[in-house]
N, CA and C atoms as an extended XYZ file, in Angstrom:
513
Properties=species:S:1:pos:R:3:atomname:S:1:resname:S:1:resid:I:1 pbc="F F F"
N        -2.452       25.372        3.547 N   MET     1
C        -1.993       25.398        4.919 CA  MET     1
C        -2.861       24.438        5.743 C   MET     1
N        -2.221       23.645        6.595 N   PRO     2
C        -3.003       22.712        7.415 CA  PRO     2
C        -3.811       23.441        8.482 C   PRO     2
N        -4.848       22.783        8.961 N   THR     3
C        -5.575       23.254       10.127 CA  THR     3
C        -4.648       23.124       11.326 C   THR     3
N        -4.597       24.154       12.170 N   ILE     4
C        -3.717       24.137       13.339 CA  ILE     4
C        -4.573       24.224       14.594 C   ILE     4
N        -4.319       23.298       15.527 N   THR     5
C        -4.993       23.339       16.814 CA  THR     5
C        -3.948       23.248       17.923 C   THR     5
N        -4.284       23.835       19.051 N   CYS     6
C        -3.430       23.787       20.242 CA  CYS     6
C        -4.261       23.175       21.355 C   CYS     6
N        -3.720       22.176       22.034 N   LEU     7
C        -4.469       21.526       23.087 CA  LEU     7
C        -3.568       21.040       24.207 C   LEU     7
N        -4.156       20.930       25.368 N   LEU     8
C        -3.479       20.397       26.540 CA  LEU     8
C        -3.619       18.889       26.490 C   LEU     8
N        -2.516       18.176       26.652 N   GLY     9
C        -2.630       16.726       26.612 CA  GLY     9
C        -1.301       16.016       26.620 C   GLY     9
N        -1.400       14.715       26.417 N   ASP    10
C        -0.265       13.805       26.377 CA  ASP    10
C        -0.033       13.412       24.920 C   ASP    10
N         1.082       13.837       24.364 N   ILE    11
C         1.352       13.578       22.942 CA  ILE    11
C         1.388       12.089       22.620 C   ILE    11
N         1.732       11.264       23.605 N   THR    12
C         1.811        9.820       23.343 CA  THR    12
C         0.440        9.187       23.140 C   THR    12
N        -0.614        9.924       23.441 N   GLU    13
C        -1.975        9.407       23.279 CA  GLU    13
C        -2.675        9.963       22.046 C   GLU    13
N        -1.973       10.744       21.246 N   GLN    14
C        -2.603       11.372       20.081 CA  GLN    14
C        -2.779       10.377       18.933 C   GLN    14
N        -4.004       10.250       18.416 N   PRO    15
C        -4.255        9.338       17.303 CA  PRO    15
C        -3.987        9.997       15.945 C   PRO    15
N        -2.885       10.723       15.851 N   THR    16
C        -2.503       11.326       14.578 CA  THR    16
C        -1.604       10.355       13.820 C   THR    16
N        -1.427       10.600       12.532 N   ASP    17
C        -0.564        9.725       11.725 CA  ASP    17
C         0.871        9.736       12.232 C   ASP    17
N         1.322       10.902       12.685 N   ALA    18
C         2.693       11.029       13.179 CA  ALA    18
C         2.718       11.906       14.420 C   ALA    18
N         3.607       11.564       15.343 N   ILE    19
C         3.912       12.458       16.451 CA  ILE    19
C         5.382       12.825       16.343 C   ILE    19
N         5.691       14.031       16.764 N   VAL    20
C         7.065       14.512       16.696 CA  VAL    20
C         7.688       14.368       18.077 C   VAL    20
N         8.883       13.808       18.080 N   ASN    21
C         9.642       13.601       19.301 CA  ASN    21
C        10.710       14.677       19.420 C   ASN    21
N        10.703       15.385       20.543 N   ALA    22
C        11.775       16.338       20.851 CA  ALA    22
C        12.959       15.517       21.371 C   ALA    22
N        13.716       14.979       20.447 N   ALA    23
C        14.778       14.026       20.748 CA  ALA    23
C        16.090       14.728       21.058 C   ALA    23
N        17.042       13.954       21.551 N   ASN    24
C        18.419       14.445       21.604 CA  ASN    24
C        19.156       13.824       20.422 C   ASN    24
N        20.335       14.310       20.125 N   SER    25
C        21.016       13.881       18.899 CA  SER    25
C        21.388       12.401       18.904 C   SER    25
N        21.477       11.787       20.081 N   SER    26
C        21.824       10.366       20.135 CA  SER    26
C        20.676        9.474       19.661 C   SER    26
N        19.456        9.972       19.730 N   LEU    27
C        18.230        9.223       19.410 CA  LEU    27
C        17.986        8.045       20.345 C   LEU    27
N        18.704        7.969       21.447 N   LEU    28
C        18.622        6.792       22.304 CA  LEU    28
C        17.771        7.001       23.548 C   LEU    28
N        16.852        7.948       23.482 N   GLY    29
C        15.952        8.204       24.592 CA  GLY    29
C        16.511        9.257       25.521 C   GLY    29
N        15.693        9.687       26.430 N   GLY    30
C        16.106       10.725       27.369 CA  GLY    30
C        14.961       11.030       28.306 C   GLY    30
N        14.886       12.263       28.759 N   GLY    31
C        13.826       12.679       29.665 CA  GLY    31
C        12.718       13.393       28.922 C   GLY    31
N        11.796       13.952       29.661 N   GLY    32
C        10.725       14.761       29.087 CA  GLY    32
C         9.912       14.027       28.038 C   GLY    32
N         9.596       14.753       26.974 N   VAL    33
C         8.808       14.194       25.868 CA  VAL    33
C         9.511       12.974       25.267 C   VAL    33
N        10.821       13.067       25.091 N   ASP    34
C        11.598       11.975       24.503 CA  ASP    34
C        11.418       10.683       25.311 C   ASP    34
N        11.601       10.777       26.612 N   GLY    35
C        11.457        9.601       27.464 CA  GLY    35
C        10.043        9.057       27.448 C   GLY    35
N         9.060        9.953       27.479 N   ALA    36
C         7.660        9.528       27.459 CA  ALA    36
C         7.330        8.785       26.167 C   ALA    36
N         7.816        9.289       25.051 N   ILE    37
C         7.548        8.638       23.760 CA  ILE    37
C         8.229        7.276       23.702 C   ILE    37
N         9.471        7.200       24.142 N   HIS    38
C        10.169        5.908       24.141 CA  HIS    38
C         9.452        4.897       25.041 C   HIS    38
N         9.013        5.311       26.224 N   ARG    39
C         8.304        4.390       27.123 CA  ARG    39
C         7.000        3.914       26.496 C   ARG    39
N         6.245        4.836       25.907 N   ALA    40
C         4.937        4.477       25.345 CA  ALA    40
C         5.056        3.633       24.074 C   ALA    40
N         6.099        3.867       23.290 N   ALA    41
C         6.270        3.134       22.032 CA  ALA    41
C         6.763        1.713       22.263 C   ALA    41
N         7.485        1.497       23.360 N   GLY    42
C         8.036        0.175       23.644 CA  GLY    42
C         9.474        0.054       23.174 C   GLY    42
N        10.113       -1.059       23.510 N   PRO    43
C        11.540       -1.246       23.226 CA  PRO    43
C        11.884       -1.279       21.739 C   PRO    43
N        10.909       -1.525       20.903 N   GLU    44
C        11.184       -1.548       19.455 CA  GLU    44
C        11.627       -0.186       18.948 C   GLU    44
N        11.136        0.894       19.580 N   LEU    45
C        11.537        2.234       19.152 CA  LEU    45
C        13.025        2.442       19.392 C   LEU    45
N        13.504        2.051       20.552 N   LEU    46
C        14.938        2.167       20.830 CA  LEU    46
C        15.744        1.322       19.851 C   LEU    46
N        15.265        0.140       19.531 N   ALA    47
C        15.962       -0.718       18.559 CA  ALA    47
C        16.017       -0.050       17.184 C   ALA    47
N        14.918        0.578       16.777 N   ALA    48
C        14.899        1.270       15.479 CA  ALA    48
C        15.867        2.448       15.479 C   ALA    48
N        15.924        3.172       16.589 N   CYS    49
C        16.843        4.305       16.691 CA  CYS    49
C        18.297        3.824       16.694 C   CYS    49
N        18.550        2.719       17.372 N   ARG    50
C        19.912        2.148       17.351 CA  ARG    50
C        20.303        1.741       15.934 C   ARG    50
N        19.348        1.213       15.183 N   ALA    51
C        19.637        0.831       13.791 CA  ALA    51
C        19.991        2.060       12.957 C   ALA    51
N        19.283        3.170       13.170 N   LEU    52
C        19.627        4.409       12.458 CA  LEU    52
C        21.035        4.862       12.817 C   LEU    52
N        21.383        4.779       14.091 N   ARG    53
C        22.714        5.198       14.553 CA  ARG    53
C        23.804        4.293       13.980 C   ARG    53
N        23.481        3.036       13.748 N   ALA    54
C        24.468        2.088       13.217 CA  ALA    54
C        24.637        2.215       11.707 C   ALA    54
N        23.718        2.928       11.046 N   THR    55
C        23.766        3.000        9.583 CA  THR    55
C        23.857        4.456        9.109 C   THR    55
N        22.724        5.091        8.910 N   THR    56
C        22.693        6.404        8.264 CA  THR    56
C        23.010        7.584        9.169 C   THR    56
N        22.906        7.408       10.480 N   LEU    57
C        23.135        8.526       11.406 CA  LEU    57
C        24.216        8.186       12.431 C   LEU    57
N        25.354        7.747       11.950 N   ARG    58
C        26.452        7.323       12.835 CA  ARG    58
C        26.882        8.411       13.811 C   ARG    58
N        26.798        9.671       13.391 N   ASP    59
C        27.194       10.785       14.256 CA  ASP    59
C        26.011       11.393       15.000 C   ASP    59
N        24.850       10.773       14.914 N   GLY    60
C        23.650       11.298       15.551 CA  GLY    60
C        22.870       12.197       14.612 C   GLY    60
N        21.708       12.616       15.052 N   LEU    61
C        20.843       13.483       14.266 CA  LEU    61
C        21.222       14.934       14.544 C   LEU    61
N        21.541       15.700       13.511 N   PRO    62
C        21.923       17.105       13.727 CA  PRO    62
C        20.766       17.968       14.230 C   PRO    62
N        21.098       19.003       14.957 N   VAL    63
C        20.110       19.972       15.432 CA  VAL    63
C        19.361       20.540       14.224 C   VAL    63
N        18.038       20.575       14.322 N   GLY    64
C        17.205       21.131       13.261 CA  GLY    64
C        16.788       20.143       12.199 C   GLY    64
N        17.334       18.939       12.222 N   ASP    65
C        16.976       17.932       11.219 CA  ASP    65
C        15.920       16.997       11.799 C   ASP    65
N        15.407       16.091       10.975 N   ALA    66
C        14.362       15.167       11.414 CA  ALA    66
C        14.484       13.845       10.670 C   ALA    66
N        14.019       12.783       11.331 N   VAL    67
C        14.020       11.443       10.749 CA  VAL    67
C        12.831       10.675       11.325 C   VAL    67
N        12.282        9.755       10.544 N   ALA    68
C        11.105        8.998       10.976 CA  ALA    68
C        11.457        7.559       11.334 C   ALA    68
N        10.704        7.037       12.308 N   THR    69
C        10.693        5.614       12.629 CA  THR    69
C         9.234        5.202       12.761 C   THR    69
N         8.978        3.912       12.773 N   PRO    70
C         7.603        3.490       13.077 CA  PRO    70
C         7.204        3.915       14.489 C   PRO    70
N         5.904        3.949       14.746 N   GLY    71
C         5.394        4.331       16.052 CA  GLY    71
C         5.275        3.165       17.025 C   GLY    71
N         5.360        1.942       16.527 N   PHE    72
C         5.283        0.731       17.341 CA  PHE    72
C         4.033        0.730       18.212 C   PHE    72
N         4.118        0.763       19.533 N   ALA    73
C         2.944        0.641       20.410 CA  ALA    73
C         2.147        1.939       20.567 C   ALA    73
N         2.583        3.002       19.933 N   LEU    74
C         1.862        4.279       19.989 CA  LEU    74
C         0.641        4.243       19.069 C   LEU    74
N        -0.353        5.100       19.314 N   PRO    75
C        -1.470        5.182       18.367 CA  PRO    75
C        -1.062        5.828       17.041 C   PRO    75
N         0.060        6.508       17.008 N   ALA    76
C         0.570        7.128       15.773 CA  ALA    76
C         1.352        6.094       14.965 C   ALA    76
N         1.230        6.186       13.668 N   ARG    77
C         1.936        5.246       12.793 CA  ARG    77
C         3.442        5.515       12.766 C   ARG    77
N         3.801        6.800       12.880 N   TRP    78
C         5.211        7.180       12.826 CA  TRP    78
C         5.591        8.079       13.991 C   TRP    78
N         6.862        8.002       14.362 N   VAL    79
C         7.474        8.981       15.245 CA  VAL    79
C         8.492        9.727       14.401 C   VAL    79
N         8.382       11.030       14.393 N   ILE    80
C         9.359       11.859       13.685 CA  ILE    80
C        10.233       12.500       14.753 C   ILE    80
N        11.493       12.121       14.747 N   HIS    81
C        12.448       12.608       15.739 CA  HIS    81
C        13.117       13.866       15.201 C   HIS    81
N        13.170       14.900       16.024 N   THR    82
C        13.884       16.118       15.664 CA  THR    82
C        14.658       16.597       16.883 C   THR    82
N        15.783       17.243       16.635 N   VAL    83
C        16.635       17.721       17.719 CA  VAL    83
C        16.562       19.237       17.760 C   VAL    83
N        15.991       19.739       18.841 N   GLY    84
C        15.880       21.179       19.016 CA  GLY    84
C        17.186       21.782       19.499 C   GLY    84
N        17.340       23.075       19.254 N   PRO    85
C        18.535       23.768       19.748 CA  PRO    85
C        18.479       23.938       21.269 C   PRO    85
N        19.627       23.821       21.885 N   ASN    86
C        19.747       23.934       23.334 CA  ASN    86
C        20.311       25.319       23.671 C   ASN    86
N        19.464       26.195       24.197 N   ARG    87
C        19.897       27.558       24.569 CA  ARG    87
C        21.028       27.532       25.579 C   ARG    87
N        20.985       26.583       26.501 N   HIS    88
C        22.016       26.491       27.533 CA  HIS    88
C        23.383       26.166       26.932 C   HIS    88
N        23.396       25.581       25.747 N   ALA    89
C        24.644       25.239       25.061 CA  ALA    89
C        25.006       26.300       24.015 C   ALA    89
N        24.308       27.450       24.056 N   GLY    90
C        24.608       28.539       23.133 CA  GLY    90
C        23.905       28.447       21.797 C   GLY    90
N        22.984       27.505       21.641 N   GLU    91
C        22.252       27.349       20.376 CA  GLU    91
C        21.016       28.249       20.427 C   GLU    91
N        21.208       29.501       20.017 N   THR    92
C        20.164       30.522       20.170 CA  THR    92
C        19.588       31.002       18.842 C   THR    92
N        19.973       30.386       17.744 N   ASP    93
C        19.512       30.810       16.425 CA  ASP    93
C        18.079       30.330       16.196 C   ASP    93
N        17.116       31.253       16.047 N   PRO    94
C        15.725       30.843       15.847 CA  PRO    94
C        15.500       30.048       14.566 C   PRO    94
N        16.391       30.200       13.568 N   THR    95
C        16.211       29.412       12.345 CA  THR    95
C        16.451       27.920       12.594 C   THR    95
N        17.302       27.597       13.575 N   LEU    96
C        17.491       26.188       13.936 CA  LEU    96
C        16.208       25.619       14.537 C   LEU    96
N        15.557       26.400       15.387 N   LEU    97
C        14.302       25.944       15.980 CA  LEU    97
C        13.217       25.824       14.909 C   LEU    97
N        13.106       26.806       14.042 N   ALA    98
C        12.112       26.738       12.959 CA  ALA    98
C        12.344       25.513       12.084 C   ALA    98
N        13.603       25.178       11.851 N   SER    99
C        13.946       24.017       11.038 CA  SER    99
C        13.419       22.718       11.634 C   SER    99
N        13.360       22.635       12.953 N   CYS   100
C        12.794       21.437       13.581 CA  CYS   100
C        11.362       21.207       13.106 C   CYS   100
N        10.609       22.276       13.027 N   PHE   101
C         9.204       22.171       12.623 CA  PHE   101
C         9.078       21.936       11.120 C   PHE   101
N         9.843       22.652       10.313 N   THR   102
C         9.717       22.492        8.858 CA  THR   102
C        10.274       21.146        8.391 C   THR   102
N        11.410       20.728        8.931 N   ARG   103
C        11.959       19.421        8.548 CA  ARG   103
C        11.032       18.294        8.998 C   ARG   103
N        10.426       18.443       10.174 N   SER   104
C         9.479       17.424       10.636 CA  SER   104
C         8.275       17.344        9.706 C   SER   104
N         7.792       18.498        9.242 N   LEU   105
C         6.690       18.493        8.274 CA  LEU   105
C         7.108       17.845        6.966 C   LEU   105
N         8.330       18.116        6.521 N   ASP   106
C         8.838       17.474        5.295 CA  ASP   106
C         8.835       15.955        5.435 C   ASP   106
N         9.362       15.477        6.551 N   VAL   107
C         9.442       14.034        6.780 CA  VAL   107
C         8.041       13.449        6.900 C   VAL   107
N         7.138       14.149        7.571 N   ALA   108
C         5.753       13.686        7.683 CA  ALA   108
C         5.124       13.546        6.297 C   ALA   108
N         5.332       14.541        5.452 N   ALA   109
C         4.789       14.492        4.092 CA  ALA   109
C         5.393       13.330        3.308 C   ALA   109
N         6.696       13.119        3.462 N   GLU   110
C         7.351       11.992        2.777 CA  GLU   110
C         6.757       10.651        3.206 C   GLU   110
N         6.341       10.549        4.460 N   GLN   111
C         5.750        9.305        4.971 CA  GLN   111
C         4.277        9.164        4.590 C   GLN   111
N         3.684       10.236        4.082 N   GLY   112
C         2.266       10.209        3.731 CA  GLY   112
C         1.347       10.577        4.878 C   GLY   112
N         1.886       11.197        5.924 N   ALA   113
C         1.073       11.585        7.079 CA  ALA   113
C         0.151       12.750        6.723 C   ALA   113
N        -1.096       12.643        7.116 N   ARG   114
C        -2.055       13.730        6.933 CA  ARG   114
C        -2.216       14.545        8.211 C   ARG   114
N        -1.963       13.906        9.367 N   THR   115
C        -2.093       14.572       10.655 CA  THR   115
C        -0.804       14.403       11.455 C   THR   115
N        -0.371       15.487       12.097 N   VAL   116
C         0.899       15.492       12.824 CA  VAL   116
C         0.702       16.205       14.162 C   VAL   116
N         1.231       15.621       15.228 N   SER   117
C         1.215       16.239       16.557 CA  SER   117
C         2.630       16.648       16.951 C   SER   117
N         2.773       17.891       17.389 N   PHE   118
C         4.055       18.441       17.823 CA  PHE   118
C         4.027       18.763       19.313 C   PHE   118
N         5.164       18.574       19.999 N   PRO   119
C         5.324       19.145       21.335 CA  PRO   119
C         5.924       20.552       21.197 C   PRO   119
N         6.168       21.194       22.317 N   ALA   120
C         6.827       22.510       22.324 CA  ALA   120
C         8.347       22.264       22.329 C   ALA   120
N         8.884       22.006       21.154 N   ILE   121
C        10.300       21.653       21.006 CA  ILE   121
C        11.189       22.744       21.596 C   ILE   121
N        12.118       22.333       22.428 N   SER   122
C        13.134       23.183       23.079 CA  SER   122
C        12.598       24.057       24.201 C   SER   122
N        11.298       23.969       24.520 N   ALA   123
C        10.740       24.809       25.582 CA  ALA   123
C        10.954       24.222       26.972 C   ALA   123
N        11.454       23.016       27.050 N   GLY   124
C        11.674       22.393       28.354 CA  GLY   124
C        13.101       22.572       28.817 C   GLY   124
N        13.780       21.471       28.978 N   ILE   125
C        15.137       21.474       29.528 CA  ILE   125
C        16.129       22.224       28.639 C   ILE   125
N        15.783       22.437       27.358 N   TYR   126
C        16.697       23.152       26.451 CA  TYR   126
C        16.609       24.667       26.595 C   TYR   126
N        15.718       25.159       27.456 N   GLY   127
C        15.780       26.536       27.912 CA  GLY   127
C        15.181       27.635       27.059 C   GLY   127
N        14.472       27.314       26.009 N   TRP   128
C        13.851       28.364       25.201 CA  TRP   128
C        12.579       28.851       25.883 C   TRP   128
N        12.321       30.133       25.808 N   ASP   129
C        11.105       30.717       26.351 CA  ASP   129
C         9.903       30.188       25.566 C   ASP   129
N         8.861       29.796       26.287 N   ALA   130
C         7.674       29.211       25.650 CA  ALA   130
C         7.055       30.148       24.628 C   ALA   130
N         7.064       31.459       24.901 N   ARG   131
C         6.468       32.407       23.942 CA  ARG   131
C         7.250       32.429       22.636 C   ARG   131
N         8.577       32.343       22.731 N   ASP   132
C         9.397       32.308       21.516 CA  ASP   132
C         9.170       31.023       20.739 C   ASP   132
N         9.127       29.902       21.463 N   VAL   133
C         8.882       28.616       20.796 CA  VAL   133
C         7.540       28.647       20.086 C   VAL   133
N         6.517       29.128       20.757 N   ALA   134
C         5.180       29.173       20.164 CA  ALA   134
C         5.165       30.025       18.901 C   ALA   134
N         5.745       31.217       18.982 N   ARG   135
C         5.755       32.123       17.823 CA  ARG   135
C         6.516       31.490       16.655 C   ARG   135
N         7.699       30.963       16.920 N   ILE   136
C         8.530       30.370       15.866 CA  ILE   136
C         7.848       29.137       15.280 C   ILE   136
N         7.277       28.297       16.139 N   ALA   137
C         6.612       27.081       15.671 CA  ALA   137
C         5.429       27.404       14.768 C   ALA   137
N         4.589       28.321       15.204 N   LEU   138
C         3.407       28.657       14.411 CA  LEU   138
C         3.787       29.327       13.102 C   LEU   138
N         4.763       30.222       13.117 N   GLU   139
C         5.217       30.847       11.870 CA  GLU   139
C         5.771       29.796       10.913 C   GLU   139
N         6.545       28.864       11.441 N   ALA   140
C         7.140       27.830       10.596 CA  ALA   140
C         6.072       26.959        9.950 C   ALA   140
N         5.107       26.520       10.742 N   VAL   141
C         4.054       25.648       10.206 CA  VAL   141
C         3.167       26.400        9.216 C   VAL   141
N         2.828       27.639        9.536 N   ARG   142
C         1.958       28.416        8.643 CA  ARG   142
C         2.624       28.734        7.312 C   ARG   142
N         3.920       28.893        7.304 N   SER   143
C         4.607       29.332        6.085 CA  SER   143
C         5.234       28.200        5.287 C   SER   143
N         5.169       26.982        5.792 N   HIS   144
C         5.880       25.881        5.136 CA  HIS   144
C         4.901       24.903        4.492 C   HIS   144
N         4.917       24.825        3.162 N   PRO   145
C         4.031       23.864        2.512 CA  PRO   145
C         4.509       22.430        2.764 C   PRO   145
N         3.600       21.589        3.168 N   ALA   146
C         3.891       20.171        3.376 CA  ALA   146
C         2.783       19.399        2.677 C   ALA   146
N         3.010       19.007        1.435 N   PRO   147
C         1.956       18.365        0.653 CA  PRO   147
C         1.319       17.186        1.384 C   PRO   147
N         0.005       17.241        1.488 N   GLY   148
C        -0.735       16.152        2.101 CA  GLY   148
C        -0.992       16.313        3.592 C   GLY   148
N        -0.215       17.153        4.270 N   VAL   149
C        -0.440       17.354        5.704 CA  VAL   149
C        -1.645       18.291        5.851 C   VAL   149
N        -2.710       17.759        6.442 N   GLU   150
C        -3.966       18.490        6.562 CA  GLU   150
C        -4.189       19.105        7.936 C   GLU   150
N        -3.603       18.495        8.970 N   GLU   151
C        -3.820       18.976       10.330 CA  GLU   151
C        -2.525       18.901       11.130 C   GLU   151
N        -2.246       19.969       11.861 N   VAL   152
C        -1.127       20.010       12.801 CA  VAL   152
C        -1.699       20.332       14.170 C   VAL   152
N        -1.356       19.488       15.138 N   ARG   153
C        -1.758       19.718       16.529 CA  ARG   153
C        -0.508       20.043       17.338 C   ARG   153
N        -0.593       21.077       18.143 N   PHE   154
C         0.431       21.345       19.138 CA  PHE   154
C        -0.127       20.801       20.444 C   PHE   154
N         0.447       19.703       20.897 N   VAL   155
C        -0.036       19.012       22.085 CA  VAL   155
C         0.893       19.387       23.231 C   VAL   155
N         0.356       20.145       24.181 N   LEU   156
C         1.172       20.789       25.195 CA  LEU   156
C         0.861       20.211       26.564 C   LEU   156
N         1.896       19.975       27.350 N   PHE   157
C         1.741       19.244       28.604 CA  PHE   157
C         1.446       20.127       29.808 C   PHE   157
N         1.403       21.455       29.620 N   SER   158
C         1.079       22.335       30.750 CA  SER   158
C         0.191       23.474       30.275 C   SER   158
N        -0.565       24.021       31.206 N   SER   159
C        -1.443       25.139       30.865 CA  SER   159
C        -0.630       26.373       30.477 C   SER   159
N         0.562       26.538       31.041 N   ALA   160
C         1.408       27.679       30.674 CA  ALA   160
C         1.845       27.582       29.211 C   ALA   160
N         2.228       26.382       28.772 N   LEU   161
C         2.597       26.204       27.361 CA  LEU   161
C         1.379       26.411       26.458 C   LEU   161
N         0.254       25.855       26.855 N   LEU   162
C        -0.967       26.031       26.061 CA  LEU   162
C        -1.292       27.507       25.918 C   LEU   162
N        -1.192       28.254       27.006 N   ASP   163
C        -1.462       29.689       26.964 CA  ASP   163
C        -0.526       30.396       25.983 C   ASP   163
N         0.764       30.053       26.027 N   ALA   164
C         1.731       30.680       25.115 CA  ALA   164
C         1.374       30.379       23.666 C   ALA   164
N         1.000       29.157       23.362 N   PHE   165
C         0.656       28.795       21.986 CA  PHE   165
C        -0.670       29.411       21.549 C   PHE   165
N        -1.647       29.459       22.435 N   GLU   166
C        -2.917       30.081       22.077 CA  GLU   166
C        -2.738       31.575       21.814 C   GLU   166
N        -1.928       32.241       22.621 N   ARG   167
C        -1.661       33.668       22.399 CA  ARG   167
C        -0.941       33.887       21.067 C   ARG   167
N         0.039       33.039       20.767 N   ALA   168
C         0.761       33.169       19.498 CA  ALA   168
C        -0.157       32.884       18.313 C   ALA   168
N        -1.029       31.921       18.457 N   ALA   169
C        -1.957       31.564       17.377 CA  ALA   169
C        -2.948       32.686       17.100 C   ALA   169
N        -3.307       33.451       18.138 N   ALA   170
C        -4.274       34.524       17.983 CA  ALA   170
C        -3.652       35.790       17.383 C   ALA   170
N        -2.337       35.882       17.427 N   SER   171
C        -1.709       37.124       16.923 CA  SER   171
C        -1.263       36.988       15.479 C   SER   171
């Protein structure tokens, strides 16, 4: 099992091998974490995502799945894009949310990443309660073997999210 840490910060500044993007299925950027990652990575990230859409992901990335691109101008070598379930759209199955974390770990391992930074997937505009996201995320990471992944960081942009993850980590 990898070492797990929870910290307050900006995921785009994490010097981990991979950062996870809470993307939308189009992979073409958006708000929140997705927009921040696209801005920090530079226009090459959007070009790489467009190439995926033109080839292997013509219908977009399904909820709960993950795919990697280079990190471009980010300190991370890779960006792993995953699409969280949207509670407002009726996507309330916790296994879909857990899949975001486990599939991202799978993709990270396939890329050879030893360190991975995650945001609180679906805890923002997608309407999931931060406590549920924290519990599901930590259970998924703790129970899912990802060969070679040594460290997982949950990089959280607010003290409320950090508190939810720290409480879940302690229980």
